[in-house]
Backbone of each chain as nested JSON, in Angstrom:
{
  "chains": [
    {"id": "A", "residues": [
      {"number": 1, "name": "UNK", "atoms": {"N": [48.849, -27.8, 98.845], "CA": [48.143, -27.592, 97.573], "C": [47.151, -26.462, 97.693]}},
      {"number": 2, "name": "UNK", "atoms": {"N": [47.15, -25.577, 96.71], "CA": [46.346, -24.353, 96.816], "C": [44.853, -24.65, 96.679]}},
      {"number": 3, "name": "UNK", "atoms": {"N": [44.5, -25.627, 95.818], "CA": [43.076, -25.921, 95.621], "C": [42.467, -26.501, 96.892]}},
      {"number": 4, "name": "UNK", "atoms": {"N": [43.248, -27.346, 97.595], "CA": [42.774, -27.942, 98.838], "C": [42.554, -26.862, 99.9]}},
      {"number": 5, "name": "UNK", "atoms": {"N": [43.454, -25.881, 99.942], "CA": [43.287, -24.778, 100.911], "C": [42.039, -23.97, 100.607]}},
      {"number": 6, "name": "UNK", "atoms": {"N": [41.792, -23.728, 99.302], "CA": [40.58, -22.989, 98.916], "C": [39.338, -23.751, 99.336]}},
      {"number": 7, "name": "UNK", "atoms": {"N": [39.38, -25.087, 99.161], "CA": [38.242, -25.93, 99.549], "C": [37.991, -25.844, 101.05]}},
      {"number": 8, "name": "UNK", "atoms": {"N": [39.09, -25.881, 101.839], "CA": [38.954, -25.737, 103.294], "C": [38.275, -24.423, 103.658]}},
      {"number": 9, "name": "UNK", "atoms": {"N": [38.747, -23.33, 103.051], "CA": [38.215, -22.004, 103.395], "C": [36.731, -21.911, 103.028]}},
      {"number": 10, "name": "UNK", "atoms": {"N": [36.379, -22.438, 101.842], "CA": [34.972, -22.375, 101.396], "C": [34.08, -23.146, 102.349]}},
      {"number": 11, "name": "UNK", "atoms": {"N": [34.501, -24.36, 102.727], "CA": [33.665, -25.178, 103.624], "C": [33.536, -24.517, 104.994]}},
      {"number": 12, "name": "UNK", "atoms": {"N": [34.622, -23.923, 105.49], "CA": [34.548, -23.264, 106.808], "C": [33.619, -22.063, 106.776]}},
      {"number": 13, "name": "UNK", "atoms": {"N": [33.675, -21.272, 105.689], "CA": [32.764, -20.129, 105.568], "C": [31.314, -20.596, 105.532]}},
      {"number": 14, "name": "UNK", "atoms": {"N": [31.06, -21.722, 104.815], "CA": [29.696, -22.242, 104.743], "C": [29.213, -22.725, 106.109]}},
      {"number": 15, "name": "UNK", "atoms": {"N": [30.129, -23.317, 106.924], "CA": [29.758, -23.736, 108.28], "C": [29.321, -22.521, 109.097]}},
      {"number": 16, "name": "UNK", "atoms": {"N": [30.073, -21.416, 108.977], "CA": [29.741, -20.212, 109.744], "C": [28.386, -19.657, 109.303]}},
      {"number": 17, "name": "UNK", "atoms": {"N": [28.111, -19.682, 107.985], "CA": [26.814, -19.194, 107.496], "C": [25.676, -20.039, 108.052]}},
      {"number": 18, "name": "UNK", "atoms": {"N": [25.84, -21.366, 108.028], "CA": [24.796, -22.251, 108.547], "C": [24.553, -22.046, 110.03]}},
      {"number": 19, "name": "UNK", "atoms": {"N": [25.615, -21.886, 110.802], "CA": [25.462, -21.676, 112.24], "C": [24.792, -20.331, 112.528]}},
      {"number": 20, "name": "UNK", "atoms": {"N": [25.158, -19.287, 111.753], "CA": [24.53, -17.974, 111.941], "C": [23.04, -18.036, 111.631]}},
      {"number": 21, "name": "UNK", "atoms": {"N": [22.672, -18.795, 110.576], "CA": [21.246, -18.959, 110.249], "C": [20.513, -19.676, 111.377]}},
      {"number": 22, "name": "UNK", "atoms": {"N": [21.157, -20.694, 111.97], "CA": [20.513, -21.443, 113.051], "C": [20.243, -20.544, 114.247]}},
      {"number": 23, "name": "UNK", "atoms": {"N": [21.12, -19.567, 114.503], "CA": [20.893, -18.647, 115.623], "C": [19.839, -17.613, 115.249]}},
      {"number": 24, "name": "UNK", "atoms": {"N": [19.812, -17.204, 113.959], "CA": [19.019, -16.044, 113.538], "C": [17.53, -16.342, 113.425]}},
      {"number": 25, "name": "UNK", "atoms": {"N": [17.165, -17.593, 113.039], "CA": [15.761, -17.908, 112.784], "C": [14.924, -17.829, 114.057]}},
      {"number": 26, "name": "UNK", "atoms": {"N": [13.698, -17.282, 113.918], "CA": [12.755, -17.3, 115.034], "C": [11.901, -18.561, 115.016]}},
      {"number": 27, "name": "UNK", "atoms": {"N": [11.646, -19.087, 113.798], "CA": [10.923, -20.346, 113.664], "C": [11.883, -21.49, 114.014]}},
      {"number": 28, "name": "UNK", "atoms": {"N": [11.546, -22.226, 115.081], "CA": [12.516, -23.201, 115.589], "C": [12.704, -24.377, 114.65]}},
      {"number": 29, "name": "UNK", "atoms": {"N": [11.68, -24.711, 113.849], "CA": [11.843, -25.814, 112.894], "C": [12.868, -25.448, 111.817]}},
      {"number": 30, "name": "UNK", "atoms": {"N": [12.799, -24.193, 111.331], "CA": [13.804, -23.717, 110.366], "C": [15.186, -23.695, 111.001]}},
      {"number": 31, "name": "UNK", "atoms": {"N": [15.236, -23.343, 112.293], "CA": [16.511, -23.305, 112.996], "C": [17.134, -24.699, 113.074]}},
      {"number": 32, "name": "UNK", "atoms": {"N": [16.294, -25.711, 113.309], "CA": [16.791, -27.089, 113.352], "C": [17.323, -27.502, 111.983]}},
      {"number": 33, "name": "UNK", "atoms": {"N": [16.634, -27.059, 110.915], "CA": [17.105, -27.397, 109.56], "C": [18.47, -26.764, 109.291]}},
      {"number": 34, "name": "UNK", "atoms": {"N": [18.644, -25.491, 109.717], "CA": [19.936, -24.834, 109.508], "C": [21.024, -25.514, 110.33]}},
      {"number": 35, "name": "UNK", "atoms": {"N": [20.664, -25.988, 111.534], "CA": [21.637, -26.706, 112.37], "C": [22.053, -28.015, 111.714]}},
      {"number": 36, "name": "UNK", "atoms": {"N": [21.075, -28.707, 111.088], "CA": [21.4, -29.951, 110.385], "C": [22.351, -29.682, 109.223]}},
      {"number": 37, "name": "UNK", "atoms": {"N": [22.113, -28.561, 108.503], "CA": [23.01, -28.203, 107.399], "C": [24.412, -27.918, 107.916]}},
      {"number": 38, "name": "UNK", "atoms": {"N": [24.506, -27.2, 109.063], "CA": [25.821, -26.87, 109.616], "C": [26.567, -28.134, 110.031]}},
      {"number": 39, "name": "UNK", "atoms": {"N": [25.842, -29.094, 110.671], "CA": [26.534, -30.302, 111.122], "C": [26.944, -31.182, 109.939]}},
      {"number": 40, "name": "UNK", "atoms": {"N": [26.137, -31.126, 108.863], "CA": [26.513, -31.832, 107.63], "C": [27.835, -31.293, 107.075]}},
      {"number": 41, "name": "UNK", "atoms": {"N": [27.977, -29.96, 107.092], "CA": [29.199, -29.356, 106.56], "C": [30.381, -29.585, 107.501]}},
      {"number": 42, "name": "UNK", "atoms": {"N": [30.113, -29.677, 108.831], "CA": [31.185, -30.027, 109.772], "C": [31.709, -31.43, 109.461]}},
      {"number": 43, "name": "UNK", "atoms": {"N": [30.773, -32.354, 109.132], "CA": [31.204, -33.706, 108.763], "C": [32.063, -33.674, 107.501]}},
      {"number": 44, "name": "UNK", "atoms": {"N": [31.694, -32.801, 106.549], "CA": [32.503, -32.675, 105.324], "C": [33.904, -32.143, 105.649]}},
      {"number": 45, "name": "UNK", "atoms": {"N": [33.985, -31.24, 106.633], "CA": [35.287, -30.694, 107.011], "C": [36.152, -31.762, 107.682]}},
      {"number": 46, "name": "UNK", "atoms": {"N": [35.535, -32.599, 108.554], "CA": [36.28, -33.72, 109.135], "C": [36.8, -34.64, 108.043]}},
      {"number": 47, "name": "UNK", "atoms": {"N": [35.958, -34.837, 107.037], "CA": [36.325, -35.694, 105.913], "C": [37.519, -35.122, 105.159]}},
      {"number": 48, "name": "UNK", "atoms": {"N": [37.521, -33.791, 104.986], "CA": [38.633, -33.135, 104.293], "C": [39.917, -33.226, 105.103]}},
      {"number": 49, "name": "UNK", "atoms": {"N": [39.784, -33.267, 106.443], "CA": [40.966, -33.394, 107.294], "C": [41.404, -34.847, 107.436]}},
      {"number": 50, "name": "UNK", "atoms": {"N": [40.837, -35.737, 106.594], "CA": [41.203, -37.139, 106.524], "C": [40.927, -37.875, 107.825]}},
      {"number": 51, "name": "UNK", "atoms": {"N": [39.746, -37.62, 108.424], "CA": [39.308, -38.369, 109.596], "C": [37.94, -38.973, 109.311]}},
      {"number": 52, "name": "UNK", "atoms": {"N": [37.874, -40.052, 108.519], "CA": [36.56, -40.575, 108.108], "C": [35.763, -41.171, 109.256]}},
      {"number": 53, "name": "UNK", "atoms": {"N": [36.439, -41.713, 110.314], "CA": [35.681, -42.295, 111.418], "C": [34.955, -41.212, 112.216]}},
      {"number": 54, "name": "UNK", "atoms": {"N": [35.629, -40.075, 112.421], "CA": [34.966, -38.956, 113.094], "C": [33.81, -38.442, 112.24]}},
      {"number": 55, "name": "UNK", "atoms": {"N": [33.998, -38.459, 110.925], "CA": [32.929, -38.013, 110.025], "C": [31.723, -38.931, 110.113]}},
      {"number": 56, "name": "UNK", "atoms": {"N": [31.963, -40.252, 110.276], "CA": [30.838, -41.182, 110.425], "C": [30.077, -40.89, 111.705]}},
      {"number": 57, "name": "UNK", "atoms": {"N": [30.82, -40.656, 112.815], "CA": [30.158, -40.353, 114.088], "C": [29.348, -39.067, 113.984]}},
      {"number": 58, "name": "UNK", "atoms": {"N": [29.929, -38.049, 113.353], "CA": [29.236, -36.769, 113.187], "C": [27.985, -36.947, 112.325]}},
      {"number": 59, "name": "UNK", "atoms": {"N": [28.082, -37.799, 111.31], "CA": [26.929, -38.05, 110.44], "C": [25.807, -38.713, 111.221]}},
      {"number": 60, "name": "UNK", "atoms": {"N": [26.158, -39.738, 112.017], "CA": [25.131, -40.451, 112.761], "C": [24.456, -39.584, 113.796]}},
      {"number": 61, "name": "UNK", "atoms": {"N": [25.261, -38.8, 114.528], "CA": [24.691, -37.988, 115.598], "C": [24.039, -36.728, 115.033]}},
      {"number": 62, "name": "UNK", "atoms": {"N": [24.751, -36.043, 114.143], "CA": [24.261, -34.744, 113.668], "C": [23.072, -34.847, 112.748]}},
      {"number": 63, "name": "UNK", "atoms": {"N": [23.131, -35.753, 111.777], "CA": [22.065, -35.795, 110.769], "C": [20.828, -36.498, 111.289]}},
      {"number": 64, "name": "UNK", "atoms": {"N": [21.004, -37.679, 111.876], "CA": [19.837, -38.484, 112.235], "C": [19.331, -38.164, 113.635]}},
      {"number": 65, "name": "UNK", "atoms": {"N": [20.218, -38.307, 114.636], "CA": [19.767, -38.292, 116.029], "C": [19.335, -36.902, 116.477]}},
      {"number": 66, "name": "UNK", "atoms": {"N": [20.181, -35.888, 116.203], "CA": [19.888, -34.542, 116.714], "C": [18.601, -33.995, 116.111]}},
      {"number": 67, "name": "UNK", "atoms": {"N": [18.424, -34.175, 114.79], "CA": [17.218, -33.667, 114.14], "C": [15.973, -34.33, 114.712]}},
      {"number": 68, "name": "UNK", "atoms": {"N": [16.038, -35.654, 114.907], "CA": [14.874, -36.38, 115.426], "C": [14.541, -35.917, 116.841]}},
      {"number": 69, "name": "UNK", "atoms": {"N": [15.569, -35.76, 117.691], "CA": [15.316, -35.367, 119.082], "C": [14.765, -33.946, 119.143]}},
      {"number": 70, "name": "UNK", "atoms": {"N": [15.32, -33.035, 118.334], "CA": [14.835, -31.651, 118.359], "C": [13.4, -31.578, 117.851]}},
      {"number": 71, "name": "UNK", "atoms": {"N": [13.053, -32.386, 116.855], "CA": [11.68, -32.323, 116.332], "C": [10.701, -32.904, 117.335]}},
      {"number": 72, "name": "UNK", "atoms": {"N": [11.113, -33.964, 118.059], "CA": [10.245, -34.476, 119.131], "C": [10.051, -33.403, 120.197]}},
      {"number": 73, "name": "UNK", "atoms": {"N": [11.121, -32.663, 120.528], "CA": [11.012, -31.602, 121.537], "C": [10.119, -30.465, 121.056]}},
      {"number": 74, "name": "UNK", "atoms": {"N": [10.221, -30.098, 119.759], "CA": [9.366, -29.028, 119.222], "C": [7.908, -29.468, 119.228]}},
      {"number": 75, "name": "UNK", "atoms": {"N": [7.675, -30.738, 118.961], "CA": [6.308, -31.256, 118.968], "C": [5.679, -31.127, 120.358]}},
      {"number": 76, "name": "UNK", "atoms": {"N": [6.473, -31.373, 121.406], "CA": [5.942, -31.29, 122.763], "C": [5.794, -29.848, 123.242]}},
      {"number": 77, "name": "UNK", "atoms": {"N": [6.591, -28.918, 122.701], "CA": [6.559, -27.53, 123.175], "C": [6.058, -26.63, 122.049]}},
      {"number": 78, "name": "UNK", "atoms": {"N": [6.486, -25.351, 122.053], "CA": [6.03, -24.397, 121.043], "C": [6.976, -24.393, 119.852]}},
      {"number": 79, "name": "UNK", "atoms": {"N": [6.42, -24.046, 118.67], "CA": [7.258, -24.022, 117.479], "C": [7.917, -22.663, 117.284]}},
      {"number": 80, "name": "UNK", "atoms": {"N": [7.209, -21.585, 117.634], "CA": [7.779, -20.242, 117.448], "C": [8.49, -19.791, 118.722]}},
      {"number": 81, "name": "UNK", "atoms": {"N": [9.603, -19.11, 118.504], "CA": [10.33, -18.563, 119.647], "C": [9.636, -17.295, 120.121]}},
      {"number": 82, "name": "UNK", "atoms": {"N": [9.519, -17.134, 121.454], "CA": [8.856, -15.941, 121.989], "C": [9.852, -14.807, 122.115]}},
      {"number": 83, "name": "UNK", "atoms": {"N": [9.331, -13.597, 121.887], "CA": [10.207, -12.408, 121.953], "C": [10.603, -12.112, 123.396]}}
    ]},
    {"id": "B", "residues": [
      {"number": 1, "name": "UNK", "atoms": {"N": [43.451, -44.627, 81.338], "CA": [43.677, -43.189, 81.52], "C": [43.606, -42.837, 83.0]}},
      {"number": 2, "name": "UNK", "atoms": {"N": [44.616, -42.181, 83.49], "CA": [44.658, -41.794, 84.907], "C": [44.354, -40.298, 85.015]}},
      {"number": 3, "name": "UNK", "atoms": {"N": [43.316, -39.99, 85.825], "CA": [42.956, -38.595, 86.029], "C": [43.727, -38.057, 87.226]}},
      {"number": 4, "name": "UNK", "atoms": {"N": [44.243, -36.865, 87.083], "CA": [45.017, -36.269, 88.171], "C": [44.117, -35.944, 89.363]}},
      {"number": 5, "name": "UNK", "atoms": {"N": [44.634, -36.067, 90.596], "CA": [43.83, -35.724, 91.78], "C": [43.406, -34.258, 91.79]}},
      {"number": 6, "name": "UNK", "atoms": {"N": [44.201, -33.401, 91.167], "CA": [43.872, -31.963, 91.122], "C": [42.507, -31.718, 90.493]}},
      {"number": 7, "name": "UNK", "atoms": {"N": [42.181, -32.506, 89.463], "CA": [40.897, -32.353, 88.78], "C": [39.754, -32.633, 89.746]}},
      {"number": 8, "name": "UNK", "atoms": {"N": [39.927, -33.7, 90.575], "CA": [38.881, -34.046, 91.538], "C": [38.708, -32.933, 92.569]}},
      {"number": 9, "name": "UNK", "atoms": {"N": [39.822, -32.333, 92.99], "CA": [39.713, -31.242, 93.965], "C": [38.984, -30.044, 93.383]}},
      {"number": 10, "name": "UNK", "atoms": {"N": [39.23, -29.762, 92.096], "CA": [38.531, -28.634, 91.452], "C": [37.036, -28.919, 91.377]}},
      {"number": 11, "name": "UNK", "atoms": {"N": [36.691, -30.192, 91.049], "CA": [35.265, -30.571, 91.007], "C": [34.634, -30.417, 92.387]}},
      {"number": 12, "name": "UNK", "atoms": {"N": [35.373, -30.836, 93.441], "CA": [34.838, -30.719, 94.802], "C": [34.661, -29.259, 95.197]}},
      {"number": 13, "name": "UNK", "atoms": {"N": [35.588, -28.39, 94.748], "CA": [35.44, -26.956, 95.038], "C": [34.199, -26.4, 94.349]}},
      {"number": 14, "name": "UNK", "atoms": {"N": [33.911, -26.872, 93.128], "CA": [32.688, -26.455, 92.43], "C": [31.447, -26.901, 93.204]}},
      {"number": 15, "name": "UNK", "atoms": {"N": [31.478, -28.139, 93.737], "CA": [30.353, -28.626, 94.544], "C": [30.153, -27.744, 95.767]}},
      {"number": 16, "name": "UNK", "atoms": {"N": [31.268, -27.37, 96.415], "CA": [31.169, -26.516, 97.609], "C": [30.581, -25.156, 97.255]}},
      {"number": 17, "name": "UNK", "atoms": {"N": [30.878, -24.69, 96.021], "CA": [30.286, -23.428, 95.564], "C": [28.782, -23.578, 95.357]}},
      {"number": 18, "name": "UNK", "atoms": {"N": [28.347, -24.754, 94.864], "CA": [26.91, -24.982, 94.669], "C": [26.177, -25.077, 96.009]}},
      {"number": 19, "name": "UNK", "atoms": {"N": [26.884, -25.581, 97.029], "CA": [26.282, -25.692, 98.365], "C": [25.845, -24.311, 98.865]}},
      {"number": 20, "name": "UNK", "atoms": {"N": [26.59, -23.274, 98.464], "CA": [26.253, -21.911, 98.877], "C": [24.835, -21.522, 98.459]}},
      {"number": 21, "name": "UNK", "atoms": {"N": [24.446, -21.912, 97.238], "CA": [23.104, -21.562, 96.753], "C": [22.027, -22.338, 97.513]}},
      {"number": 22, "name": "UNK", "atoms": {"N": [22.367, -23.587, 97.857], "CA": [21.427, -24.379, 98.651], "C": [21.228, -23.761, 100.035]}},
      {"number": 23, "name": "UNK", "atoms": {"N": [22.343, -23.274, 100.63], "CA": [22.239, -22.583, 101.922], "C": [21.438, -21.293, 101.785]}},
      {"number": 24, "name": "UNK", "atoms": {"N": [21.574, -20.64, 100.63], "CA": [20.798, -19.417, 100.371], "C": [19.308, -19.728, 100.372]}},
      {"number": 25, "name": "UNK", "atoms": {"N": [18.931, -20.878, 99.809], "CA": [17.519, -21.263, 99.797], "C": [17.046, -21.591, 101.217]}},
      {"number": 26, "name": "UNK", "atoms": {"N": [17.929, -22.205, 102.025], "CA": [17.568, -22.472, 103.423], "C": [17.359, -21.149, 104.157]}},
      {"number": 27, "name": "UNK", "atoms": {"N": [18.175, -20.139, 103.84], "CA": [18.043, -18.858, 104.528], "C": [16.853, -18.05, 104.057]}},
      {"number": 28, "name": "UNK", "atoms": {"N": [16.573, -18.065, 102.746], "CA": [15.546, -17.173, 102.196], "C": [14.172, -17.804, 102.118]}},
      {"number": 29, "name": "UNK", "atoms": {"N": [14.151, -19.153, 102.025], "CA": [12.909, -19.864, 101.723], "C": [11.705, -19.379, 102.502]}},
      {"number": 30, "name": "UNK", "atoms": {"N": [10.623, -18.985, 101.842], "CA": [9.495, -18.421, 102.575], "C": [8.833, -19.449, 103.498]}},
      {"number": 31, "name": "UNK", "atoms": {"N": [8.671, -20.672, 103.028], "CA": [8.022, -21.69, 103.852], "C": [9.049, -22.721, 104.315]}},
      {"number": 32, "name": "UNK", "atoms": {"N": [8.627, -23.549, 105.29], "CA": [9.54, -24.585, 105.783], "C": [9.775, -25.651, 104.716]}},
      {"number": 33, "name": "UNK", "atoms": {"N": [8.781, -25.862, 103.844], "CA": [8.938, -26.848, 102.779], "C": [10.109, -26.539, 101.866]}},
      {"number": 34, "name": "UNK", "atoms": {"N": [10.274, -25.242, 101.529], "CA": [11.425, -24.831, 100.711], "C": [12.736, -25.153, 101.409]}},
      {"number": 35, "name": "UNK", "atoms": {"N": [12.73, -24.937, 102.73], "CA": [13.972, -25.177, 103.479], "C": [14.296, -26.662, 103.538]}},
      {"number": 36, "name": "UNK", "atoms": {"N": [13.245, -27.496, 103.649], "CA": [13.495, -28.945, 103.67], "C": [14.085, -29.402, 102.347]}},
      {"number": 37, "name": "UNK", "atoms": {"N": [13.53, -28.877, 101.253], "CA": [14.06, -29.253, 99.93], "C": [15.492, -28.76, 99.771]}},
      {"number": 38, "name": "UNK", "atoms": {"N": [15.779, -27.55, 100.293], "CA": [17.153, -27.042, 100.25], "C": [18.106, -27.922, 101.031]}},
      {"number": 39, "name": "UNK", "atoms": {"N": [17.66, -28.386, 102.213], "CA": [18.52, -29.261, 103.027], "C": [18.757, -30.589, 102.326]}},
      {"number": 40, "name": "UNK", "atoms": {"N": [17.727, -31.112, 101.66], "CA": [17.887, -32.39, 100.959], "C": [18.847, -32.245, 99.782]}},
      {"number": 41, "name": "UNK", "atoms": {"N": [18.751, -31.113, 99.07], "CA": [19.704, -30.85, 97.983], "C": [21.125, -30.765, 98.517]}},
      {"number": 42, "name": "UNK", "atoms": {"N": [21.256, -30.114, 99.699], "CA": [22.583, -29.984, 100.314], "C": [23.135, -31.355, 100.697]}},
      {"number": 43, "name": "UNK", "atoms": {"N": [22.25, -32.236, 101.219], "CA": [22.668, -33.607, 101.531], "C": [23.246, -34.287, 100.307]}},
      {"number": 44, "name": "UNK", "atoms": {"N": [22.501, -34.21, 99.204], "CA": [22.941, -34.885, 97.981], "C": [24.27, -34.328, 97.483]}},
      {"number": 45, "name": "UNK", "atoms": {"N": [24.426, -32.996, 97.552], "CA": [25.672, -32.37, 97.093], "C": [26.855, -32.804, 97.951]}},
      {"number": 46, "name": "UNK", "atoms": {"N": [26.629, -32.888, 99.281], "CA": [27.73, -33.277, 100.16], "C": [28.124, -34.733, 99.93]}},
      {"number": 47, "name": "UNK", "atoms": {"N": [27.13, -35.61, 99.708], "CA": [27.452, -37.014, 99.435], "C": [28.246, -37.127, 98.135]}},
      {"number": 48, "name": "UNK", "atoms": {"N": [27.826, -36.374, 97.116], "CA": [28.54, -36.41, 95.832], "C": [29.967, -35.909, 95.987]}},
      {"number": 49, "name": "UNK", "atoms": {"N": [30.149, -34.804, 96.75], "CA": [31.507, -34.277, 96.912], "C": [32.361, -35.215, 97.759]}},
      {"number": 50, "name": "UNK", "atoms": {"N": [31.726, -35.976, 98.7], "CA": [32.496, -36.957, 99.468], "C": [33.029, -38.065, 98.564]}},
      {"number": 51, "name": "UNK", "atoms": {"N": [32.198, -38.51, 97.608], "CA": [32.668, -39.561, 96.694], "C": [33.794, -39.035, 95.81]}},
      {"number": 52, "name": "UNK", "atoms": {"N": [33.647, -37.788, 95.335], "CA": [34.695, -37.198, 94.494], "C": [35.993, -37.047, 95.283]}},
      {"number": 53, "name": "UNK", "atoms": {"N": [35.876, -36.634, 96.564], "CA": [37.078, -36.494, 97.384], "C": [37.701, -37.852, 97.715]}},
      {"number": 54, "name": "UNK", "atoms": {"N": [36.848, -38.894, 97.836], "CA": [37.387, -40.229, 98.028], "C": [38.232, -40.67, 96.846]}},
      {"number": 55, "name": "UNK", "atoms": {"N": [37.808, -40.281, 95.649], "CA": [38.624, -40.56, 94.466], "C": [39.894, -39.718, 94.471]}},
      {"number": 56, "name": "UNK", "atoms": {"N": [39.789, -38.48, 95.003], "CA": [40.959, -37.598, 95.005], "C": [42.017, -38.096, 95.98]}},
      {"number": 57, "name": "UNK", "atoms": {"N": [41.57, -38.547, 97.188], "CA": [42.531, -39.059, 98.164], "C": [42.965, -40.482, 97.847]}},
      {"number": 58, "name": "UNK", "atoms": {"N": [42.285, -41.131, 96.893], "CA": [42.617, -42.474, 96.437], "C": [42.525, -43.497, 97.574]}},
      {"number": 59, "name": "UNK", "atoms": {"N": [41.412, -43.435, 98.339], "CA": [41.198, -44.4, 99.411], "C": [39.768, -44.931, 99.328]}},
      {"number": 60, "name": "UNK", "atoms": {"N": [39.643, -46.258, 99.437], "CA": [38.328, -46.884, 99.255], "C": [37.45, -46.661, 100.489]}},
      {"number": 61, "name": "UNK", "atoms": {"N": [38.084, -46.542, 101.672], "CA": [37.321, -46.413, 102.919], "C": [36.443, -45.166, 102.891]}},
      {"number": 62, "name": "UNK", "atoms": {"N": [36.911, -44.135, 102.185], "CA": [36.198, -42.86, 102.185], "C": [34.839, -42.974, 101.49]}},
      {"number": 63, "name": "UNK", "atoms": {"N": [34.713, -43.93, 100.574], "CA": [33.434, -44.085, 99.884], "C": [32.388, -44.665, 100.839]}},
      {"number": 64, "name": "UNK", "atoms": {"N": [32.837, -45.513, 101.802], "CA": [31.911, -46.089, 102.78], "C": [31.258, -44.997, 103.624]}},
      {"number": 65, "name": "UNK", "atoms": {"N": [32.041, -43.963, 103.973], "CA": [31.487, -42.844, 104.735], "C": [30.353, -42.188, 103.961]}},
      {"number": 66, "name": "UNK", "atoms": {"N": [30.56, -42.024, 102.658], "CA": [29.523, -41.404, 101.826], "C": [28.272, -42.267, 101.785]}},
      {"number": 67, "name": "UNK", "atoms": {"N": [28.45, -43.602, 101.756], "CA": [27.284, -44.502, 101.74], "C": [26.507, -44.379, 103.04]}},
      {"number": 68, "name": "UNK", "atoms": {"N": [27.237, -44.388, 104.182], "CA": [26.566, -44.263, 105.483], "C": [25.862, -42.919, 105.574]}},
      {"number": 69, "name": "UNK", "atoms": {"N": [26.513, -41.886, 105.047], "CA": [25.888, -40.559, 105.096], "C": [24.608, -40.516, 104.268]}},
      {"number": 70, "name": "UNK", "atoms": {"N": [24.654, -41.147, 103.104], "CA": [23.463, -41.159, 102.237], "C": [22.31, -41.883, 102.91]}},
      {"number": 71, "name": "UNK", "atoms": {"N": [22.64, -42.928, 103.709], "CA": [21.577, -43.632, 104.426], "C": [21.013, -42.791, 105.558]}},
      {"number": 72, "name": "UNK", "atoms": {"N": [21.898, -42.107, 106.299], "CA": [21.455, -41.425, 107.517], "C": [20.796, -40.08, 107.237]}},
      {"number": 73, "name": "UNK", "atoms": {"N": [21.243, -39.382, 106.184], "CA": [20.679, -38.056, 105.919], "C": [19.204, -38.167, 105.519]}},
      {"number": 74, "name": "UNK", "atoms": {"N": [18.843, -39.358, 105.029], "CA": [17.451, -39.6, 104.653], "C": [16.532, -39.537, 105.871]}},
      {"number": 75, "name": "UNK", "atoms": {"N": [17.046, -39.994, 107.04], "CA": [16.22, -40.078, 108.244], "C": [15.785, -38.682, 108.711]}},
      {"number": 76, "name": "UNK", "atoms": {"N": [16.732, -37.724, 108.668], "CA": [16.396, -36.376, 109.111], "C": [15.306, -35.743, 108.262]}},
      {"number": 77, "name": "UNK", "atoms": {"N": [15.45, -35.882, 106.929], "CA": [14.43, -35.341, 106.027], "C": [13.082, -36.004, 106.261]}},
      {"number": 78, "name": "UNK", "atoms": {"N": [13.12, -37.318, 106.525], "CA": [11.882, -38.07, 106.762], "C": [11.171, -37.548, 108.006]}},
      {"number": 79, "name": "UNK", "atoms": {"N": [11.944, -37.267, 109.068], "CA": [11.344, -36.778, 110.3], "C": [10.675, -35.423, 110.092]}},
      {"number": 80, "name": "UNK", "atoms": {"N": [11.365, -34.507, 109.415], "CA": [10.789, -33.177, 109.189], "C": [9.539, -33.287, 108.326]}},
      {"number": 81, "name": "UNK", "atoms": {"N": [9.589, -34.164, 107.311], "CA": [8.434, -34.311, 106.425], "C": [7.235, -34.859, 107.178]}},
      {"number": 82, "name": "UNK", "atoms": {"N": [7.49, -35.827, 108.085], "CA": [6.371, -36.376, 108.854], "C": [5.806, -35.338, 109.81]}},
      {"number": 83, "name": "UNK", "atoms": {"N": [6.681, -34.491, 110.375], "CA": [6.188, -33.426, 111.255], "C": [5.311, -32.454, 110.471]}},
      {"number": 84, "name": "UNK", "atoms": {"N": [5.764, -32.101, 109.247], "CA": [4.999, -31.135, 108.442], "C": [3.663, -31.716, 108.005]}},
      {"number": 85, "name": "UNK", "atoms": {"N": [3.645, -33.01, 107.774], "CA": [2.408, -33.64, 107.344], "C": [1.387, -33.667, 108.47]}},
      {"number": 86, "name": "UNK", "atoms": {"N": [1.859, -33.63, 109.728], "CA": [0.955, -33.586, 110.859], "C": [0.787, -34.904, 111.561]}},
      {"number": 87, "name": "UNK", "atoms": {"N": [1.535, -35.921, 111.114], "CA": [1.394, -37.23, 111.734], "C": [1.95, -37.244, 113.147]}},
      {"number": 88, "name": "UNK", "atoms": {"N": [2.986, -36.424, 113.372], "CA": [3.647, -36.467, 114.671], "C": [3.003, -35.539, 115.683]}},
      {"number": 89, "name": "UNK", "atoms": {"N": [1.968, -34.784, 115.286], "CA": [1.419, -33.805, 116.222], "C": [0.375, -34.419, 117.155]}}
    ]}
  ]
}
């Protein structure tokens, strides 16, 4: 189906944009937010590939756990990346 | 009345197009607060498109994933908000 293929391409392009933003930001808190957006879209892509159990695992790890752990790490260290 | 699955896919493609603007706000947002709001909007859009796709694939299990996602995406936003407020420092 052509519409489904278009949806796949759009979601994949959005994943690449989110990952590029996560690498590009110097402010590490913004970088964590972009990483959370990218992992959210990866879960949507798993969902489109009809793997809902993998999408649940990605949701639990990517949205909740990774963001919390990275923010605890930023709290203990510096927030801005050094040149 | 039975709605064709094609209609649901078109709606989901529109949602994916709206996600682009939310990502734009995450990229451009001057402060971290703007980016948090952009991420929360993106969460809501993805949950909505998951429910629409669950209707398109005609499977009930897919809606459960959207419910779990709606519960868990809240935690990430909560953590960032508490960090910004200064409670975690």
